[in-house]
KEMAR-194107 format. One record per atom (N, C-alpha, C): residue number from 1; residue in one letter; atom name; x, y, z. Coordinates in steps of 0.02 Angstrom, whole numbers, m for minus. Example, Ala and Ser with C-alpha at 12.3 -4.5 7.8 and 13.67 -1.06 7.14 Angstrom:
<sites>
SITE  num  residu  atome       u       v       w
SITE    1       a      N     660    m284     390
SITE    1       a     CA     615    m225     390
SITE    1       a      C     660    m165     390
SITE    2       s      N     642    m112     354
SITE    2       s     CA     684     m53     357
SITE    2       s      C     645       2     394
</sites>
This chain:
<sites>
SITE  num  residu  atome       u       v       w
SITE    1       m      N   m2203    1388     289
SITE    1       m     CA   m2260    1345     278
SITE    1       m      C   m2241    1272     286
SITE    2       k      N   m2182    1254     261
SITE    2       k     CA   m2159    1184     266
SITE    2       k      C   m2150    1164     339
SITE    3       n      N   m2119    1208     380
SITE    3       n     CA   m2108    1192     450
SITE    3       n      C   m2174    1184     487
SITE    4       n      N   m2223    1229     471
SITE    4       n     CA   m2288    1225     503
SITE    4       n      C   m2323    1159     485
SITE    5       t      N   m2314    1138     422
SITE    5       t     CA   m2344    1074     400
SITE    5       t      C   m2315    1016     439
SITE    6       i      N   m2249    1017     448
SITE    6       i     CA   m2215     963     485
SITE    6       i      C   m2239     962     557
SITE    7       i      N   m2244    1022     589
SITE    7       i     CA   m2267    1026     658
SITE    7       i      C   m2338     999     664
SITE    8       s      N   m2381    1018     617
SITE    8       s     CA   m2451     995     618
SITE    8       s      C   m2454     920     611
SITE    9       l      N   m2412     893     566
SITE    9       l     CA   m2411     821     555
SITE    9       l      C   m2389     784     618
SITE   10       v      N   m2337     811     651
SITE   10       v     CA   m2313     781     713
SITE   10       v      C   m2367     781     766
SITE   11       i      N   m2403     838     772
SITE   11       i     CA   m2457     843     822
SITE   11       i      C   m2512     793     807
SITE   12       l      N   m2530     785     743
SITE   12       l     CA   m2582     737     724
SITE   12       l      C   m2561     666     740
SITE   13       i      N   m2498     649     725
SITE   13       i     CA   m2473     582     739
SITE   13       i      C   m2472     570     814
SITE   14       f      N   m2448     619     852
SITE   14       f     CA   m2444     612     925
SITE   14       f      C   m2513     605     955
SITE   15       s      N   m2561     644     930
SITE   15       s     CA   m2630     640     955
SITE   15       s      C   m2660     571     942
SITE   16       g      N   m2647     545     882
SITE   16       g     CA   m2672     479     865
SITE   16       g      C   m2641     425     910
SITE   17       f      N   m2576     432     923
SITE   17       f     CA   m2542     384     967
SITE   17       f      C   m2569     388    1037
SITE   18       l      N   m2581     449    1063
SITE   18       l     CA   m2607     458    1131
SITE   18       l      C   m2675     427    1138
SITE   19       s      N   m2718     436    1087
SITE   19       s     CA   m2785     407    1089
SITE   19       s      C   m2782     331    1091
SITE   20       s      N   m2738     302    1050
SITE   20       s     CA   m2730     230    1048
SITE   20       s      C   m2704     204    1114
SITE   21       a      N   m2655     240    1144
SITE   21       a     CA   m2625     218    1207
SITE   21       a      C   m2676     220    1263
SITE   22       q      N   m2720     272    1263
SITE   22       q     CA   m2772     276    1314
SITE   22       q      C   m2821     219    1307
SITE   23       e      N   m2838     201    1245
SITE   23       e     CA   m2885     146    1232
SITE   23       e      C   m2855      80    1256
SITE   24       d      N   m2790      70    1242
SITE   24       d     CA   m2757       8    1262
SITE   24       d      C   m2752       3    1338
SITE   25       s      N   m2740      58    1372
SITE   25       s     CA   m2729      56    1444
SITE   25       s      C   m2790      31    1482
SITE   26       s      N   m2849      38    1453
SITE   26       s     CA   m2909      14    1487
SITE   26       s      C   m2912     m62    1490
SITE   27       l      N   m2870     m95    1451
SITE   27       l     CA   m2868    m168    1450
SITE   27       l      C   m2816    m196    1498
SITE   28       l      N   m2771    m153    1522
SITE   28       l     CA   m2716    m178    1563
SITE   28       l      C   m2741    m206    1629
SITE   29       g      N   m2707    m259    1652
SITE   29       g     CA   m2724    m287    1716
SITE   29       g      C   m2739    m362    1713
SITE   30       k      N   m2764    m388    1769
SITE   30       k     CA   m2780    m459    1774
SITE   30       k      C   m2855    m468    1772
SITE   31       w      N   m2877    m516    1731
SITE   31       w     CA   m2948    m527    1720
SITE   31       w      C   m2967    m599    1737
SITE   32       n      N   m3020    m607    1776
SITE   32       n     CA   m3049    m673    1787
SITE   32       n      C   m3101    m686    1732
SITE   33       l      N   m3092    m740    1696
SITE   33       l     CA   m3137    m756    1641
SITE   33       l      C   m3182    m815    1658
SITE   34       t      N   m3242    m814    1632
SITE   34       t     CA   m3287    m871    1636
SITE   34       t      C   m3306    m892    1566
SITE   35       l      N   m3284    m952    1546
SITE   35       l     CA   m3300    m979    1480
SITE   35       l      C   m3364   m1020    1484
SITE   36       t      N   m3404   m1016    1431
SITE   36       t     CA   m3463   m1059    1426
SITE   36       t      C   m3451   m1109    1370
SITE   37       e      N   m3441   m1172    1390
SITE   37       e     CA   m3426   m1225    1342
SITE   37       e      C   m3481   m1277    1344
SITE   38       n      N   m3519   m1281    1291
SITE   38       n     CA   m3573   m1330    1287
SITE   38       n      C   m3621   m1325    1346
SITE   39       g      N   m3637   m1264    1365
SITE   39       g     CA   m3683   m1252    1420
SITE   39       g      C   m3652   m1254    1489
SITE   40       e      N   m3588   m1270    1494
SITE   40       e     CA   m3554   m1274    1559
SITE   40       e      C   m3507   m1215    1568
SITE   41       e      N   m3508   m1184    1628
SITE   41       e     CA   m3464   m1128    1643
SITE   41       e      C   m3400   m1154    1674
SITE   42       v      N   m3343   m1132    1647
SITE   42       v     CA   m3277   m1154    1672
SITE   42       v      C   m3233   m1092    1681
SITE   43       p      N   m3185   m1095    1729
SITE   43       p     CA   m3142   m1037    1743
SITE   43       p      C   m3083   m1032    1697
SITE   44       s      N   m3059    m972    1688
SITE   44       s     CA   m2999    m958    1648
SITE   44       s      C   m2974    m890    1671
SITE   45       w      N   m2914    m870    1650
SITE   45       w     CA   m2891    m803    1668
SITE   45       w      C   m2843    m775    1617
SITE   46       l      N   m2838    m708    1617
SITE   46       l     CA   m2797    m672    1569
SITE   46       l      C   m2764    m613    1603
SITE   47       e      N   m2701    m602    1588
SITE   47       e     CA   m2665    m542    1611
SITE   47       e      C   m2639    m504    1550
SITE   48       i      N   m2651    m439    1548
SITE   48       i     CA   m2629    m396    1493
SITE   48       i      C   m2583    m342    1521
SITE   49       k      N   m2525    m333    1491
SITE   49       k     CA   m2479    m281    1512
SITE   49       k      C   m2442    m253    1452
SITE   50       k      N   m2406    m199    1462
SITE   50       k     CA   m2370    m167    1407
SITE   50       k      C   m2298    m189    1405
SITE   51       s      N   m2272    m196    1344
SITE   51       s     CA   m2202    m206    1332
SITE   51       s      C   m2176    m146    1294
SITE   52       g      N   m2138    m103    1328
SITE   52       g     CA   m2116     m42    1296
SITE   52       g      C   m2171      11    1297
SITE   53       v      N   m2175      49    1244
SITE   53       v     CA   m2221     106    1241
SITE   53       v      C   m2292      87    1227
SITE   54       s      N   m2303      44    1177
SITE   54       s     CA   m2371      32    1155
SITE   54       s      C   m2389     m41    1141
SITE   55       t      N   m2340     m85    1138
SITE   55       t     CA   m2355    m156    1123
SITE   55       t      C   m2385    m190    1184
SITE   56       l      N   m2441    m225    1173
SITE   56       l     CA   m2473    m262    1226
SITE   56       l      C   m2453    m335    1224
SITE   57       v      N   m2435    m362    1281
SITE   57       v     CA   m2417    m433    1287
SITE   57       v      C   m2456    m460    1347
SITE   58       g      N   m2446    m523    1365
SITE   58       g     CA   m2482    m548    1423
SITE   58       g      C   m2472    m621    1436
SITE   59       s      N   m2517    m649    1476
SITE   59       s     CA   m2518    m720    1492
SITE   59       s      C   m2590    m743    1491
SITE   60       y      N   m2600    m804    1467
SITE   60       y     CA   m2668    m831    1465
SITE   60       y      C   m2667    m902    1492
SITE   61       c      N   m2714    m917    1536
SITE   61       c     CA   m2722    m985    1562
SITE   61       c      C   m2792   m1010    1545
SITE   62       y      N   m2794   m1065    1509
SITE   62       y     CA   m2858   m1098    1493
SITE   62       y      C   m2884   m1132    1556
SITE   63       k      N   m2935   m1171    1552
SITE   63       k     CA   m2965   m1201    1612
SITE   63       k      C   m2921   m1254    1644
SITE   64       f      N   m2868   m1275    1609
SITE   64       f     CA   m2818   m1319    1638
SITE   64       f      C   m2750   m1302    1608
SITE   65       g      N   m2698   m1332    1636
SITE   65       g     CA   m2630   m1318    1611
SITE   65       g      C   m2600   m1257    1644
SITE   66       s      N   m2543   m1236    1619
SITE   66       s     CA   m2508   m1178    1648
SITE   66       s      C   m2520   m1116    1606
SITE   67       a      N   m2501   m1058    1634
SITE   67       a     CA   m2509    m995    1598
SITE   67       a      C   m2463    m993    1538
SITE   68       r      N   m2490    m975    1481
SITE   68       r     CA   m2451    m971    1419
SITE   68       r      C   m2435    m898    1403
SITE   69       p      N   m2372    m883    1385
SITE   69       p     CA   m2356    m814    1367
SITE   69       p      C   m2389    m794    1301
SITE   70       v      N   m2414    m733    1299
SITE   70       v     CA   m2444    m705    1238
SITE   70       v      C   m2395    m653    1211
SITE   71       s      N   m2366    m666    1153
SITE   71       s     CA   m2313    m623    1127
SITE   71       s      C   m2338    m555    1104
SITE   72       e      N   m2401    m551    1082
SITE   72       e     CA   m2429    m486    1063
SITE   72       e      C   m2505    m491    1061
SITE   73       i      N   m2537    m440    1089
SITE   73       i     CA   m2609    m433    1087
SITE   73       i      C   m2625    m375    1041
SITE   74       t      N   m2662    m388     989
SITE   74       t     CA   m2678    m338     939
SITE   74       t      C   m2744    m303     957
SITE   75       v      N   m2744    m237     953
SITE   75       v     CA   m2805    m197     966
SITE   75       v      C   m2822    m159     903
SITE   76       n      N   m2886    m164     883
SITE   76       n     CA   m2908    m130     822
SITE   76       n      C   m2982    m112     829
SITE   77       d      N   m2998     m48     824
SITE   77       d     CA   m3067     m24     829
SITE   77       d      C   m3101     m48     893
SITE   78       g      N   m3065     m44     948
SITE   78       g     CA   m3094     m62    1012
SITE   78       g      C   m3097    m136    1027
SITE   79       k      N   m3073    m177     982
SITE   79       k     CA   m3074    m249     992
SITE   79       k      C   m3002    m275     996
SITE   80       f      N   m2991    m327    1036
SITE   80       f     CA   m2924    m355    1042
SITE   80       f      C   m2925    m429    1025
SITE   81       s      N   m2868    m455    1006
SITE   81       s     CA   m2863    m526     988
SITE   81       s      C   m2792    m550     997
SITE   82       f      N   m2785    m616    1008
SITE   82       f     CA   m2720    m648    1012
SITE   82       f      C   m2730    m723    1003
SITE   83       s      N   m2675    m758     995
SITE   83       s     CA   m2678    m831     988
SITE   83       s      C   m2627    m862    1034
SITE   84       v      N   m2640    m923    1056
SITE   84       v     CA   m2593    m961    1097
SITE   84       v      C   m2588   m1031    1068
SITE   85       p      N   m2527   m1060    1068
SITE   85       p     CA   m2518   m1127    1039
SITE   85       p      C   m2547   m1181    1084
SITE   86       n      N   m2556   m1239    1054
SITE   86       n     CA   m2582   m1297    1090
SITE   86       n      C   m2537   m1315    1148
SITE   87       q      N   m2567   m1335    1204
SITE   87       q     CA   m2529   m1357    1262
SITE   87       q      C   m2550   m1428    1281
SITE   88       w      N   m2606   m1435    1317
SITE   88       w     CA   m2632   m1501    1334
SITE   88       w      C   m2698   m1515    1298
SITE   89       e      N   m2720   m1469    1256
SITE   89       e     CA   m2782   m1478    1220
SITE   89       e      C   m2773   m1528    1162
SITE   90       p      N   m2829   m1553    1135
SITE   90       p     CA   m2824   m1596    1076
SITE   90       p      C   m2787   m1560    1020
SITE   91       k      N   m2747   m1596     982
SITE   91       k     CA   m2709   m1564     928
SITE   91       k      C   m2756   m1534     876
SITE   92       g      N   m2734   m1479     848
SITE   92       g     CA   m2774   m1444     798
SITE   92       g      C   m2747   m1375     787
SITE   93       f      N   m2792   m1325     785
SITE   93       f     CA   m2772   m1256     774
SITE   93       f      C   m2745   m1225     839
SITE   94       d      N   m2708   m1170     832
SITE   94       d     CA   m2694   m1128     890
SITE   94       d      C   m2759   m1100     916
SITE   95       m      N   m2766   m1092     982
SITE   95       m     CA   m2826   m1061    1009
SITE   95       m      C   m2826    m986     992
SITE   96       q      N   m2884    m961     971
SITE   96       q     CA   m2891    m891     952
SITE   96       q      C   m2938    m857    1002
SITE   97       m      N   m2915    m802    1032
SITE   97       m     CA   m2956    m764    1079
SITE   97       m      C   m2972    m696    1049
SITE   98       m      N   m3036    m677    1051
SITE   98       m     CA   m3058    m612    1026
SITE   98       m      C   m3103    m581    1079
SITE   99       g      N   m3092    m517    1094
SITE   99       g     CA   m3131    m486    1147
SITE   99       g      C   m3138    m411    1138
SITE  100       m      N   m3176    m381    1183
SITE  100       m     CA   m3188    m309    1182
SITE  100       m      C   m3210    m288    1251
SITE  101       r      N   m3206    m222    1266
SITE  101       r     CA   m3230    m196    1329
SITE  101       r      C   m3306    m202    1331
SITE  102       d      N   m3333    m214    1392
SITE  102       d     CA   m3405    m219    1402
SITE  102       d      C   m3420    m187    1469
SITE  103       g      N   m3431    m122    1470
SITE  103       g     CA   m3440     m86    1533
SITE  103       g      C   m3375     m89    1573
SITE  104       d      N   m3379    m113    1635
SITE  104       d     CA   m3320    m120    1677
SITE  104       d      C   m3282    m185    1663
SITE  105       g      N   m3310    m228    1621
SITE  105       g     CA   m3279    m292    1607
SITE  105       g      C   m3259    m300    1534
SITE  106       i      N   m3248    m362    1515
SITE  106       i     CA   m3233    m378    1446
SITE  106       i      C   m3274    m440    1427
SITE  107       k      N   m3281    m452    1362
SITE  107       k     CA   m3317    m511    1338
SITE  107       k      C   m3291    m529    1269
SITE  108       g      N   m3305    m590    1248
SITE  108       g     CA   m3283    m609    1182
SITE  108       g      C   m3295    m682    1167
SITE  109       t      N   m3256    m709    1120
SITE  109       t     CA   m3263    m778    1099
SITE  109       t      C   m3194    m811    1097
SITE  110       l      N   m3193    m876    1105
SITE  110       l     CA   m3133    m916    1099
SITE  110       l      C   m3145    m970    1046
SITE  111       i      N   m3099    m975     999
SITE  111       i     CA   m3102   m1030     951
SITE  111       i      C   m3053   m1084     975
SITE  112       f      N   m3080   m1142     994
SITE  112       f     CA   m3041   m1195    1024
SITE  112       f      C   m3000   m1230     970
SITE  113       t      N   m2955   m1275     992
SITE  113       t     CA   m2909   m1308     945
SITE  113       t      C   m2945   m1352     894
SITE  114       d      N   m3006   m1374     911
SITE  114       d     CA   m3044   m1416     863
SITE  114       d      C   m3093   m1375     821
SITE  115       g      N   m3090   m1308     828
SITE  115       g     CA   m3133   m1265     789
SITE  115       g      C   m3197   m1245     824
SITE  116       s      N   m3212   m1274     882
SITE  116       s     CA   m3272   m1255     920
SITE  116       s      C   m3266   m1183     944
SITE  117       v      N   m3322   m1149     946
SITE  117       v     CA   m3324   m1078     966
SITE  117       v      C   m3361   m1072    1032
SITE  118       y      N   m3329   m1042    1082
SITE  118       y     CA   m3358   m1033    1148
SITE  118       y      C   m3359    m959    1165
SITE  119       s      N   m3410    m938    1202
SITE  119       s     CA   m3414    m869    1225
SITE  119       s      C   m3382    m863    1295
SITE  120       w      N   m3362    m804    1313
SITE  120       w     CA   m3334    m792    1379
SITE  120       w      C   m3347    m720    1401
SITE  121       v      N   m3347    m710    1467
SITE  121       v     CA   m3352    m644    1496
SITE  121       v      C   m3297    m638    1548
SITE  122       g      N   m3276    m577    1563
SITE  122       g     CA   m3222    m567    1611
SITE  122       g      C   m3233    m506    1654
SITE  123       k      N   m3208    m510    1715
SITE  123       k     CA   m3208    m453    1760
SITE  123       k      C   m3140    m448    1793
SITE  124       r      N   m3123    m389    1815
SITE  124       r     CA   m3056    m379    1844
SITE  124       r      C   m3047    m422    1906
SITE  125       a      N   m2987    m451    1911
SITE  125       a     CA   m2971    m490    1970
SITE  125       a      C   m2966    m443    2030
SITE  126       p      N   m2996    m460    2086
SITE  126       p     CA   m2993    m415    2144
SITE  126       p      C   m2923    m410    2172
SITE  127       k      N   m2907    m352    2199
SITE  127       k     CA   m2842    m343    2231
SITE  127       k      C   m2847    m369    2302
SITE  128       l      N   m2805    m417    2319
SITE  128       l     CA   m2807    m448    2385
SITE  128       l      C   m2762    m409    2433
SITE  129       s      N   m2791    m390    2489
SITE  129       s     CA   m2752    m354    2538
SITE  129       s      C   m2703    m402    2572
SITE  130       y      N   m2647    m375    2595
SITE  130       y     CA   m2596    m416    2627
SITE  130       y      C   m2587    m396    2699
SITE  131       n      N   m2597    m443    2743
SITE  131       n     CA   m2590    m430    2815
SITE  131       n      C   m2523    m459    2839
SITE  132       e      N   m2478    m416    2862
SITE  132       e     CA   m2412    m438    2883
SITE  132       e      C   m2414    m479    2948
SITE  133       n      N   m2465    m469    2988
SITE  133       n     CA   m2470    m505    3051
SITE  133       n      C   m2540    m535    3059
SITE  134       p      N   m2556    m585    3017
SITE  134       p     CA   m2623    m615    3020
SITE  134       p      C   m2632    m655    3084
SITE  135       k      N   m2694    m660    3107
SITE  135       k     CA   m2711    m702    3164
SITE  135       k      C   m2739    m767    3136
SITE  136       w      N   m2698    m819    3139
SITE  136       w     CA   m2717    m883    3111
SITE  136       w      C   m2768    m918    3156
SITE  137       g      N   m2816    m950    3124
SITE  137       g     CA   m2865    m988    3161
SITE  137       g      C   m2838   m1057    3179
SITE  138       k      N   m2882   m1098    3207
SITE  138       k     CA   m2863   m1165    3226
SITE  138       k      C   m2850   m1208    3165
SITE  139       e      N   m2797   m1248    3167
SITE  139       e     CA   m2779   m1291    3111
SITE  139       e      C   m2834   m1342    3097
SITE  140       i      N   m2850   m1352    3034
SITE  140       i     CA   m2899   m1402    3015
SITE  140       i      C   m2869   m1449    2963
SITE  141       k      N   m2895   m1510    2960
SITE  141       k     CA   m2873   m1559    2911
SITE  141       k      C   m2924   m1560    2854
SITE  142       l      N   m2899   m1549    2794
SITE  142       l     CA   m2943   m1550    2736
SITE  142       l      C   m2955   m1621    2711
SITE  143       f      N   m2911   m1668    2727
SITE  143       f     CA   m2919   m1737    2707
SITE  143       f      C   m2917   m1781    2769
SITE  144       n      N   m2970   m1820    2779
SITE  144       n     CA   m2975   m1859    2840
SITE  144       n      C   m2942   m1927    2837
SITE  145       g      N   m2913   m1944    2779
SITE  145       g     CA   m2877   m2008    2772
SITE  145       g      C   m2923   m2068    2764
SITE  146       k      N   m2989   m2056    2760
SITE  146       k     CA   m3036   m2112    2756
SITE  146       k      C   m3078   m2111    2692
SITE  147       d      N   m3103   m2051    2675
SITE  147       d     CA   m3147   m2046    2617
SITE  147       d      C   m3142   m1976    2587
SITE  148       l      N   m3187   m1959    2542
SITE  148       l     CA   m3184   m1895    2506
SITE  148       l      C   m3228   m1842    2539
SITE  149       k      N   m3246   m1852    2601
SITE  149       k     CA   m3287   m1802    2636
SITE  149       k      C   m3250   m1735    2637
SITE  150       g      N   m3286   m1682    2618
SITE  150       g     CA   m3256   m1616    2615
SITE  150       g      C   m3230   m1597    2546
SITE  151       w      N   m3237   m1643    2499
SITE  151       w     CA   m3211   m1631    2431
SITE  151       w      C   m3266   m1644    2380
SITE  152       i      N   m3263   m1606    2325
SITE  152       i     CA   m3313   m1613    2272
SITE  152       i      C   m3276   m1625    2206
SITE  153       a      N   m3294   m1678    2171
SITE  153       a     CA   m3266   m1691    2104
SITE  153       a      C   m3303   m1648    2053
SITE  154       l      N   m3265   m1615    2010
SITE  154       l     CA   m3297   m1570    1962
SITE  154       l      C   m3337   m1608    1909
SITE  155       k      N   m3316   m1668    1894
SITE  155       k     CA   m3353   m1711    1847
SITE  155       k      C   m3356   m1781    1876
SITE  156       e      N   m3356   m1831    1834
SITE  156       e     CA   m3358   m1900    1858
SITE  156       e      C   m3295   m1915    1898
SITE  157       n      N   m3304   m1940    1959
SITE  157       n     CA   m3249   m1949    2005
SITE  157       n      C   m3209   m2013    1992
SITE  158       q      N   m3143   m2006    1991
SITE  158       q     CA   m3099   m2064    1985
SITE  158       q      C   m3054   m2072    2046
SITE  159       w      N   m3061   m2025    2095
SITE  159       w     CA   m3018   m2026    2155
SITE  159       w      C   m3041   m2080    2204
SITE  160       v      N   m2992   m2112    2235
SITE  160       v     CA   m3005   m2163    2286
SITE  160       v      C   m2959   m2153    2346
SITE  161       v      N   m2977   m2181    2403
SITE  161       v     CA   m2935   m2178    2463
SITE  161       v      C   m2915   m2249    2480
SITE  162       e      N   m2849   m2260    2482
SITE  162       e     CA   m2822   m2326    2499
SITE  162       e      C   m2767   m2318    2551
SITE  163       d      N   m2774   m2353    2607
SITE  163       d     CA   m2724   m2351    2661
SITE  163       d      C   m2707   m2280    2682
SITE  164       g      N   m2758   m2238    2686
SITE  164       g     CA   m2748   m2170    2709
SITE  164       g      C   m2719   m2122    2658
SITE  165       v      N   m2713   m2145    2595
SITE  165       v     CA   m2685   m2105    2541
SITE  165       v      C   m2738   m2090    2489
SITE  166       l      N   m2743   m2027    2469
SITE  166       l     CA   m2790   m2007    2416
SITE  166       l      C   m2756   m2018    2349
SITE  167       k      N   m2788   m2059    2306
SITE  167       k     CA   m2757   m2079    2243
SITE  167       k      C   m2802   m2064    2183
SITE  168       s      N   m2769   m2048    2128
SITE  168       s     CA   m2804   m2041    2064
SITE  168       s      C   m2774   m2092    2016
SITE  169       p      N   m2803   m2152    2010
SITE  169       p     CA   m2772   m2205    1970
SITE  169       p      C   m2768   m2191    1895
SITE  170       k      N   m2805   m2141    1873
SITE  170       k     CA   m2804   m2123    1802
SITE  170       k      C   m2820   m2048    1796
SITE  171       p      N   m2802   m2016    1740
SITE  171       p     CA   m2820   m1946    1731
SITE  171       p      C   m2896   m1937    1733
SITE  172       g      N   m2918   m1881    1759
SITE  172       g     CA   m2990   m1869    1762
SITE  172       g      C   m3008   m1804    1795
SITE  173       s      N   m3059   m1807    1837
SITE  173       s     CA   m3087   m1747    1867
SITE  173       s      C   m3043   m1719    1922
SITE  174       n      N   m3042   m1652    1928
SITE  174       n     CA   m3010   m1619    1984
SITE  174       n      C   m3055   m1620    2046
SITE  175       l      N   m3024   m1618    2104
SITE  175       l     CA   m3061   m1613    2167
SITE  175       l      C   m3057   m1541    2193
SITE  176       v      N   m3112   m1516    2220
SITE  176       v     CA   m3114   m1448    2248
SITE  176       v      C   m3140   m1453    2319
SITE  177       s      N   m3107   m1418    2366
SITE  177       s     CA   m3131   m1419    2435
SITE  177       s      C   m3198   m1383    2440
SITE  178       d      N   m3242   m1409    2483
SITE  178       d     CA   m3307   m1376    2490
SITE  178       d      C   m3304   m1317    2539
SITE  179       q      N   m3246   m1303    2567
SITE  179       q     CA   m3236   m1244    2609
SITE  179       q      C   m3198   m1190    2570
SITE  180       k      N   m3212   m1128    2587
SITE  180       k     CA   m3178   m1071    2556
SITE  180       k      C   m3138   m1034    2609
SITE  181       f      N   m3081   m1005    2588
SITE  181       f     CA   m3035    m974    2635
SITE  181       f      C   m3012    m906    2611
SITE  182       n      N   m2995    m862    2658
SITE  182       n     CA   m2962    m799    2642
SITE  182       n      C   m2887    m811    2647
SITE  183       d      N   m2852    m776    2692
SITE  183       d     CA   m2781    m792    2701
SITE  183       d      C   m2774    m862    2730
SITE  184       f      N   m2724    m898    2706
SITE  184       f     CA   m2714    m966    2732
SITE  184       f      C   m2642    m988    2723
SITE  185       r      N   m2623   m1037    2763
SITE  185       r     CA   m2562   m1074    2754
SITE  185       r      C   m2582   m1147    2743
SITE  186       i      N   m2550   m1180    2697
SITE  186       i     CA   m2569   m1249    2682
SITE  186       i      C   m2507   m1293    2680
SITE  187       k      N   m2514   m1352    2710
SITE  187       k     CA   m2460   m1401    2709
SITE  187       k      C   m2487   m1463    2674
SITE  188       v      N   m2449   m1486    2624
SITE  188       v     CA   m2471   m1544    2584
SITE  188       v      C   m2415   m1595    2581
SITE  189       e      N   m2431   m1657    2594
SITE  189       e     CA   m2383   m1712    2584
SITE  189       e      C   m2409   m1753    2525
SITE  190       f      N   m2364   m1768    2479
SITE  190       f     CA   m2387   m1803    2419
SITE  190       f      C   m2335   m1854    2395
SITE  191       r      N   m2360   m1902    2358
SITE  191       r     CA   m2318   m1952    2325
SITE  191       r      C   m2337   m1951    2251
SITE  192       y      N   m2290   m1972    2211
SITE  192       y     CA   m2307   m1978    2140
SITE  192       y      C   m2270   m2036    2108
SITE  193       p      N   m2303   m2074    2065
SITE  193       p     CA   m2269   m2129    2030
SITE  193       p      C   m2219   m2101    1979
SITE  194       k      N   m2173   m2142    1959
SITE  194       k     CA   m2122   m2122    1910
SITE  194       k      C   m2156   m2096    1846
SITE  195       g      N   m2133   m2037    1825
SITE  195       g     CA   m2158   m2008    1762
SITE  195       g      C   m2225   m1974    1768
SITE  196       s      N   m2252   m1967    1828
SITE  196       s     CA   m2320   m1939    1836
SITE  196       s      C   m2318   m1863    1841
SITE  197       n      N   m2378   m1833    1836
SITE  197       n     CA   m2385   m1761    1838
SITE  197       n      C   m2452   m1744    1870
SITE  198       s      N   m2451   m1703    1922
SITE  198       s     CA   m2512   m1680    1954
SITE  198       s      C   m2500   m1610    1981
SITE  199       g      N   m2545   m1586    2024
SITE  199       g     CA   m2535   m1518    2049
SITE  199       g      C   m2588   m1498    2099
SITE  200       l      N   m2576   m1442    2132
SITE  200       l     CA   m2622   m1414    2180
SITE  200       l      C   m2637   m1342    2159
SITE  201       y      N   m2700   m1329    2141
SITE  201       y     CA   m2720   m1262    2121
SITE  201       y      C   m2739   m1220    2182
SITE  202       l      N   m2715   m1158    2183
SITE  202       l     CA   m2732   m1112    2237
SITE  202       l      C   m2776   m1057    2209
SITE  203       r      N   m2835   m1049    2239
SITE  203       r     CA   m2883    m999    2217
SITE  203       r      C   m2903   m1007    2144
SITE  204       g      N   m2897   m1067    2118
SITE  204       g     CA   m2916   m1079    2048
SITE  204       g      C   m2873   m1043    1997
SITE  205       r      N   m2816   m1016    2019
SITE  205       r     CA   m2775    m976    1973
SITE  205       r      C   m2703   m1000    1969
SITE  206       y      N   m2671   m1016    2025
SITE  206       y     CA   m2601   m1034    2025
SITE  206       y      C   m2593   m1108    2043
SITE  207       e      N   m2550   m1142    2007
SITE  207       e     CA   m2540   m1213    2019
SITE  207       e      C   m2472   m1226    2050
SITE  208       v      N   m2471   m1263    2105
SITE  208       v     CA   m2409   m1290    2133
SITE  208       v      C   m2398   m1357    2099
SITE  209       q      N   m2348   m1360    2056
SITE  209       q     CA   m2337   m1419    2015
SITE  209       q      C   m2309   m1477    2057
SITE  210       m      N   m2338   m1536    2047
SITE  210       m     CA   m2313   m1597    2078
SITE  210       m      C   m2298   m1645    2021
SITE  211       t      N   m2234   m1651    2004
SITE  211       t     CA   m2216   m1690    1945
SITE  211       t      C   m2148   m1724    1955
SITE  212       d      N   m2138   m1777    1919
SITE  212       d     CA   m2075   m1814    1922
SITE  212       d      C   m2025   m1779    1877
SITE  213       d      N   m1990   m1728    1904
SITE  213       d     CA   m1942   m1689    1865
SITE  213       d      C   m1872   m1692    1894
SITE  214       i      N   m1858   m1743    1935
SITE  214       i     CA   m1792   m1750    1966
SITE  214       i      C   m1738   m1755    1912
SITE  215       g      N   m1686   m1713    1918
SITE  215       g     CA   m1632   m1714    1870
SITE  215       g      C   m1641   m1668    1811
SITE  216       k      N   m1701   m1639    1803
SITE  216       k     CA   m1714   m1594    1747
SITE  216       k      C   m1696   m1522    1765
SITE  217       e      N   m1683   m1482    1715
SITE  217       e     CA   m1670   m1411    1726
SITE  217       e      C   m1734   m1376    1749
SITE  218       p      N   m1728   m1325    1792
SITE  218       p     CA   m1788   m1288    1814
SITE  218       p      C   m1825   m1258    1755
SITE  219       s      N   m1891   m1257    1760
SITE  219       s     CA   m1932   m1229    1707
SITE  219       s      C   m1986   m1185    1737
SITE  220       s      N   m1999   m1128    1706
SITE  220       s     CA   m2049   m1081    1733
SITE  220       s      C   m2119   m1110    1733
SITE  221       v      N   m2135   m1157    1689
SITE  221       v     CA   m2203   m1185    1688
SITE  221       v      C   m2215   m1232    1745
SITE  222       y      N   m2163   m1249    1785
SITE  222       y     CA   m2172   m1293    1842
SITE  222       y      C   m2184   m1255    1906
SITE  223       f      N   m2188   m1187    1903
SITE  223       f     CA   m2196   m1148    1964
SITE  223       f      C   m2268   m1123    1971
</sites>
């Protein structure tokens, strides 16, 4: 009887673990998020993966800055949550993310560093096909060296063109090209003042860092 009890207990524990693992696996992957902040929709993204057998970890990128590692994502009763420390946001609390599955997507709320609460929805990031021998089109210039034609400032514009150089004399709005591309190769020439920091976002997800880091040790947040 004792052995049967032990076997039954092991089966119950294993069944419970299997159910939890199956629930967690539905969250795995890369998610494109849309945050609604004060009536404005802004992009964000989240990646969830497993560390070991059952622990969920990941990376989270707010609407600006670099991807922050998430040391653990907690799942309870179909809902998940995690926190990330302040990066470039106003000082205050750690950002708190809470979410749940919503059909084929996910949805939830974000508590910002100042305590503001924003809603968000997410859908799986599409898998991009890779063509080993693409047929490149005719080369085009995205910047004409004269003005901001072909570019859109996301908010109030601070960008200017001087002597054929596109400049941002102070921190402010990002510029977005008004053209959209599939596969592409891009060549960028840039200058930066001493101690400055800027970057080039690709597909709204990955940033090519442009910063004055000469002499510093390599850092993963600069890639």
